[in-house]
C-alpha positions, 0 to 999 in steps of 0.5 A: 495808511492804506491797506497795501502801504501796511502790507508793504511796510510790514513785509519789509519789516519782517525782512529787516527782522530776518523773519521773512520766510522767503522759501515759503512765499516762493512755495506759495506763488509756485502753487498759485502758478500751478492751481491757480486758486491760491488766493495771494493779497493784491498788496503782497503782489504789488510789494514785487513791483520794484524788485531789489534782488534776485529773489524778488525778481523771481517772485515778480516773474512768478506773479507776471506768469500767473497774471498772463495765464489768468488774463484770458479767463478775465478777458472771457468773463469781462465779455460775458459781463459786457454781453449782459449788460448790453442784453439788459440795456436793450430789453430795458430800452424796448419797454415803454415807461411807466408813469406813477 
């Protein structure tokens, strides 16, 4: 079983046993929305892909809002890396090959 599946199963088990701290998780997602530096496992984010109740829909909305805020940063980073790759490829293409 992969990590994502194990995390999703564990969250469902905690929920079933009544030990899932919904308010704590909501606070975690609100902190991440406000500060952006709070780390949440990807598998936990994925557990809200198919919400079953109002609380899960709220968590999904917080997750989606955070992703939308971060998308611009990710696009900028991707552009920097693409530009760097193109620069390096141009430099390597302009150098003559050296034989051993």
